[in-house]
N, C-alpha and C positions, 0 to 999 in steps of 0.2 A: 526486441518486438518494432516493427515497423513505427516511424512518425503517427503516421496515419492512424496506426491503428490505435497506438497510445493517444493518439487527441481523441478518436472516438469515445474510448476507455473514459478520458478524463471527462467528457463532456457528459458520459451517460451518468459517471457518479456524482458532477453535478447537478444534472437534471435532478436525480433521485433526490439528492438532502436539497436542493431549492424545493422539489415538489414537497417533500417533506417538510420543512420548515413550513411553507405555505399552510399547507393541510392540518399540520399538526398547529398552526397559531389559528386559525378558523375554529379547530375544531376544540381548542382550549376557551376561544371566545364564546363557541356556543355551550360548554359546559359552564362556563362562569356564569353566560345570563339565564341557562337553567337554574343552576345554585341559586343567583339572586332573586328570579323570582318567586322558587321553592321558601326562599328567607323573608320575602315579602308577605307569602300565606302564612308562614307559621309565626310570623310576627304579627299579622292581623286577628290570628284566631287566638295566641297566646292573649292579646290585649283586650279581645272582646272577652275571653274568660276571665280575664281577672277583674276588669271591671264590672262582671253580673256577680263576682264574689264581694266586690264590695257592696254590691249593694245586699247581699244576700246577710253580709255581715252588718251592716248599718241596719238592715228590720231587724235583727236579732237583736244588736244592743239596744234599737228602741222598747222591743217589748221587756228584755230586762230591766232597762229604766223603769217601765212604771209598774214592772215586777214588785219592785224594790221600794216603791214609793207607798206612807204607810197609811192612805185612803185605799190602795186595792184591798188592801188585807180587812177592810170595812166592809163587811157585806152590805149593811144599808147605803152603802153608796157606791156600789158593784156597777151602778146602772151610769151613775155619769161618768164612770171612769174608761166603763166599756165603751159610750157615746164619743167621747173624748179622742178615743184610739180610734173608730171606725171615718169619725169626721176629720179628724186631721191627717191621716194618713192613707195609704192605698189598701189599707185591710178591710175588707167587707164585712167581716163579722170577728166575735172578740167572747170569751167568756170566763168565769172562775169557777176554776175545780177545787173544793175541801180537799183537806190533808187525806181523805179516804175513798178520794176520787168520786165524789159525786160532786155533775154539774149543780152551782148551788147560783148561777148568773148568766144570761146567753143574751147576746142583743146585736143586733148590728143589720144590714139588709139582707133581711131572711124573711121568709114565713113566718105568722103569727103559731102557725101550729106544730110550723117547725120547732121554735122557740120553745111552745109549752111543752112538746115534745123531749124536748133535750135536757132541759130543768130537772135534777132530781134523777138522771140517767147515771149508771157507774161507768166510767171510763177508766177505772185502774188499771184495766190492761190493756189501755191503747198507748202506744210507743211516747208520742206527745207528752202522756203525762209522766210514763216509767222516766223517761230518761230524761225528762226537766227534773224529776225530785232526785235525780242524781248528779246533774252539773248544774251549772250556771245559764244556760238556755239550749234551746234544739231546735231544729228546724227536718220535720220529719219528709219522707219521701214525700212526690209529687203522689196526688190519688185523682184518680178521674171523677168526674163532677158528672152524674146519673144523669142523662137525660139529656146532657149537651159535649160538643166538640172540647170540653175544656178543661184545665188541670189546676190541682189548687194543693198548697202547703199549709202546713200549721206550725206556727212559729210559739216556742214556749218556752216561759221561765219559771221557777221558781218562785214561791210568795214566801220570804222569810223576814222572822221580825226577832225580837228577843229574848222572845218564849221558842223560837224554834222555827221548822217550817210549819206553815200556816197552809198550803196549798199550792198551786198552778195558776197562772194567767197564762192563755191562751188565745192568738189571732189567726185568722183565715186569710190566706191572699191567694188572689189567681194567679197562673202563671203566665205571664204575656208580656209584648212588649211594653205595655204601660207600667209592667210594675219591676220586676226581675231582671227581664230579660230585654230591657229598653237597650242596653248598649248595642245589639246586633242592629237595630233599627238603622242604624248610622252606616251600616256595613253597605257598599254598592251590591244589589240582589241583580242588577242587571247583568252584570261580567262574574257573579260567583253564588254559588248557593249554599247559604248557611244551615245547620242542624245542630239543635239543643236535644240532648239525650240522657235521660235520667236511667240506666241497664237497657231495659230495651223499650223503654217508655219513651214516644219524641215528643218532647215539651215544644219543638218550634221546628217549623220547615219554610224555609223560603219556597217551596216546590221548581225552580228554576234547575232544567235537566239540560247537560252541557255533553257531548262525546269524548269528548279529551280533558280532563283535568288535572292541575296541580293540589294537591290534597295536603293539607294541613290542619292538626288536631291541638287542641289543648282541653285541660281539665280544669273542671271549676272547684276553687280549694272550699273548705267546708261543706260542701253537698256533695261531692264526686259526680258532679255531671261532664257530660262531653261535649264540648263545643269543635264542631266539626265544617270546615271553610274548603269547596272545591271551586277551585277559582276557571274560568274555561281557558285552554289554551291555543283557543282557536289566532284569536291573535297573535300570538305569540309564536305558535306556527306558522305565520307568515311570516313572522321577521326571521326564524331560522331558513325558511324558503328561501327570501332573499337572499340569507346571509349564505346558502348553499351555493346559488346563482353565482356570487360575489367569488365563491370560493374557485366553484369549476372554473368561473374567466379567470379567476389569477393563475391557478395551472397553465390555461389557456397559454394565457401571456410569458408566464415562466416556459412551458415548451417550444411557442413562437419566439422568443427572446433567445434559446440556447438555440433554436433551428436557424436563427438566422446570423447570430454570431458564428456556427459552422458554417453556412455559406463564404460569409466574409471571410471568414478565416482559410475556408477552402480557397477561395479566389486570390485572398493574400499573400498565405503562404504553403499551401500545402500543394497546391498547382506548382507556383513556383519550385518547390522542394523537389519534386517528379522531375521537372523540366531539368534542373541542374543534374538531378539524376541519370536522366537519358543523358543528358552531356559529358558528362563523366564517362558512363557507360560505351559511350562513342569514342571517346580517347582511349579508354582500355582496347576498343576493339581495332585503335589504330587511326581510326576517322581523324588526324590530326587537324586543325582549322576549322574545326566543329565550332558556329558561334552561336550565342543564347540572345535571346532581348527578352531580359526578365526587367518589369514596367511597372510591376503593383505598387513598388514604395519607392523613396529615395534609397532606402537601404538595399534592396533588391535592384536598383540600377547598379550600385557600385558592385555589388559580387555578380550581376550580369560582364560590366566592363572587365573585374579581376580574370572573369571565367575568361575572356574573350583573347585579354591578354596571355593567357596561359597558354589557350588553345593556341595564338599565334606564334608564339615563345616555343611550344612543341614542335610546330609543324616545320618554322625554322630549323631547329635542334636536328629534327627526324631529315629533312632533307640534306643538314651538312653532315649527320651520319652514315644516309646513304653515299653520298658521294664520297667518305671518306671509306667505306669498305670499296664504293668502286674501286678506289686509288688501292689502299691494302691489296684487294683482288689480284689485277694487275701485277703492282710490284711480286706476291706469294707467285704469280704464274711464272715470272723473269725467276724469281730464285730457285723455283722447281724444276722448270722445264729448260726457260732460255741457258740460264746462268750454268745450269747442270750440264745440258747440253754443249754448249760452247768449251767448257771447264775440262769434259770428258773427251773432247779431241785435245784439248792444250794437251793434257795428261797423255795420251797416246803420244802426241809430238815429244813429250819432255822424256819418255820413256826411249823414243827411240832416239833422240841426242844425247841421251847419257851411256846409253850403248855401243854407240858409233864415236864418242868424244876422243879426241887424241889427247886432250890438256884436262890436269885435274880441276882447273879453274872450270871448265863448260862443266867438268860432269856435275861440279858441286853446284855451280845455278841451275842444272837439272833438275838434282835432286831437292833442291832448294823451292823450285819451282812444282815437282810432285806432293811435297807436303804441303804447301800453301794450296795448292788446288784440290787437296784432297780433303782440305779445313773447310774450302768454301762447298765442296759438294755434300760434306757432312753439316754444315750449314744450313743449304739447302734440303737436306732430310730433315733437320729438326724445325726449319719453317713448316714441313707440310705434317708433324706432329700438332704443329701451334692449330695446324688448320684444320687439321682430320680427329686429332686428338682431344680436343678439347669441348666436341658438342653432346648433345646429353646422350647420343645413344653410346657414344666412345665411354662415357664415365656413368652410365650407371651399375649401380654398387650390386655387388653380393657377395656372398661367403668364397675368400681367397685363402689359401695355402700359401702363407707367407715364406716358411722355408721353402718349398719346391720352387718357389719364385725365387730367391737366393739363390739356390745350387745353380738352375739355369743361368742367373747372370753372371755370377762367378765364371762359370764353365764357357759362355763364351767370352767374357773380357778376358780372363786369364789366356785363352788360346790367343788373344790380340796383343796382346804384352806379355809375352813368355821371361820378360827378364825385372817383371814385378811377381812378388810373392804375393798370392793371394789366399789368405785363410778364412775360413768358416767358425761360428761358434751355433751351434744352430739345436734348439730343443728337441728331444724327441716328438714323432707321432705327428698328432695334428694341436697341438698344443696352442701355436700361436696362427689364428686363424682369424683373418681378420675382416671388415664388412668394407671393402673397399670395391674400386674400378679397378679392372686388368691393366687398363695404362696408369697403374700405379708402376711396372714392370716397368717402363722405360723410364720414369724417372730413376727409380733406384738403378737402372744400366749409367746412366747420365752422370750419377755422380761417383758410381765406381771408377767408368772411363776418366772422369774426371782425377779422381787423384791417383790413378798411374800416368796418365796421359802427362800430368805436368809436378811429374813426382823428379826433383831432380838429386837425389842421394845416390852414392854407390849401390846402395845394397836398398831398392824400393821395396817398401811392402804396403799392404793394404790388409785390413783385419774388418770385416763384415758380421756383424752378431745378431740376434735374434732373440727376443725377453716376452713373454705377456704377463698381464696383471689385472687383478678384478679389478670392477669399481669400487674407487676409495683406497686401495692398495696403493704406497709410496715406495719410494725407494733414495728416498733426499733428495732426487735429482732436482730435474723441471719440474713445473707444475702437471700432475696428470690432464688429459683432455677430459671436455664438459659431455660426457658421454651418457649422462642419467636423467637425459630428455626422457620424453614419452615414445622417441622410439624403442619398442620391445626388443628391438634386432639387436643393438648393441647394449654391450655391461663390458667397461672396461676397454685397456685398448692394447696394441701390438707395437713393439718398438723395433727398428732395423735402426744400425749405429754402425757408422764407415768412416774406418779410423785410416791414417793415413800417417807416413812420416816425411811427407813433403814440404814444400815453402810457407803453405798458407795459403789461404783466398786474401788478398789485399782488400785493405778497411774499406775502399771506394766502391768495390764490387759488391763487399756483402750489404755496406748499406744502402746502395741501390736497390739489393734484391729485398733484402728487410724491411725498408723502408715502403717501399711497392711503385717507386719512380725515379727514373734517371734525370739527369740535368747534363747540359754543355761540357760541363768541369768533372760530374762527378757520373761516369757511366761504367757499363759492364763492357768483358772484351767477346760476350758472346753470346748464345742466347739459351745454354745448357740448365744455368742453374735457374731461370726464369720457368723453362719450361717443365724443371721437376716441382717448383714450389705450386707453379698453376695444380699440375696434375695432384699433386699429394691433397691440396687444398680443394679440388673439385670430388675428391673422395674423403670429405671431411678430417682430413688428419693436420698435419703440422708440420714444416720443417724448422730445425736449429741450428745453428751455428755454435762451436766452441772452440778451442785453441787445445791441441794435444800436447800431452810432456812427454820427452823435455819439445819436440817439433812436429808440427803438422795440424792437423785438423779434426777435428769431431763432429760429422754433420749426421744428427737425431731426427729420423723420419718417426713420426707418432701419427697410427692408425688405429683406429674404432675397430676394438676386438666384437666379432660374432657373438653372440649371445651364448649360443650352441657349443663355442670352440672351449674347452679344457683344456 
């Protein structure tokens, strides 16, 4: 992935993360704000309901206390008891009911006609009488007052003496903010609506209406009433709207920060990176001497200076290489043409001298001239191979029948050196098919010719053998070629082994070839071994040298084996 693409992906990820954190943080704050306001509404409802329950409990306890007094059981003193309750509390009426359910005393802020009608009436079926006889005290369900938009409750308690249940004392109270619902008056009804209901009966309603509200409900213990608080959300919505605007601004700032960082990074680094890559592309295209002006920061200035130094160095090296190639081209021309042509003239005259020489010394000198001149002509031919045989077209690899190659080489060299016995050991068919360049044949020819030419024994002999092995197969000798790479055309190796019984190759010449460089003190006498090594290595092979027993040299050419070879 390119640096610019990677950076864009990274910025997108960072943007998403920062945006998510910003959005998530603000959303979390919004939820906490809503929960906090909802908790406030619930707390207000619960507190008011608890205070109403306290007032109901106080009134019930008060009536229970009055019913427990001895004077309440004395009917002759009922008027005094009722008057005390009405005058000293919020109850507007009270009555004494006998144990059989007959009202024996009734008084308070009521019409006289109502008082007379009530006294003597039977209330044994009324809930406030029945429940009071079963428990210590009781608060009745709210009852609508006829002709008035008001409700009242009856609080009753049993009258008990040592002789048992004597009756019930009951008192009536309007349900309003002056009595039991006093706590709702402390609530701010400008910002919230408060309702108190008993089943389907609305005992109190502040009549405020809001479009959007937060609702909290609570139950009044002891009577089962429900108190509801509906708080106006308009102010909260305004706060949340402001928060949403802040949220949008925050996200915009995040995006602007990321874009600004992108612009800065593009100017400071990405653009400089692109220019640096373009500079390297120019160097790869051969435009040595290309310079860059990277001035975004001190580090880029140093990189630019380093690139310019590298480019200048490559330009100088290219010029030196070009000059060296020109010199080698001239030298190669001299070896291939001028020297060869002149040597052919010299060899012609040497033949003439040898034919017409009268003395043995002159004939021997002419023979020496012919031998040395032939070597120089051969050297020029090898120079041609170095120039032409190592280019890309000459070293293009393909399937190569090694056995046929060796047969051709042995036939040619055997004809040139009839005094040397050259034998072969070849596998049958196409078992030894290498994946190599045709120029390998010249490498094998050089090795066989060297073995024949420099053999100084009375019975010179050279043996050339060919073998093949698959990938991973070993024979206890040299390490196999590394042919298990990604190239499916190669599997295993083919070996060509040249053995002779000559004097062997000198140590300094072997060291020069195997180490890959010559010095003024350590150098070879020719270029045959060098040429063989280069041709073999250009085919992906390897050249190894060893001593033959009891005398001579063993040269092994290892080549990649074609995958289809068998």
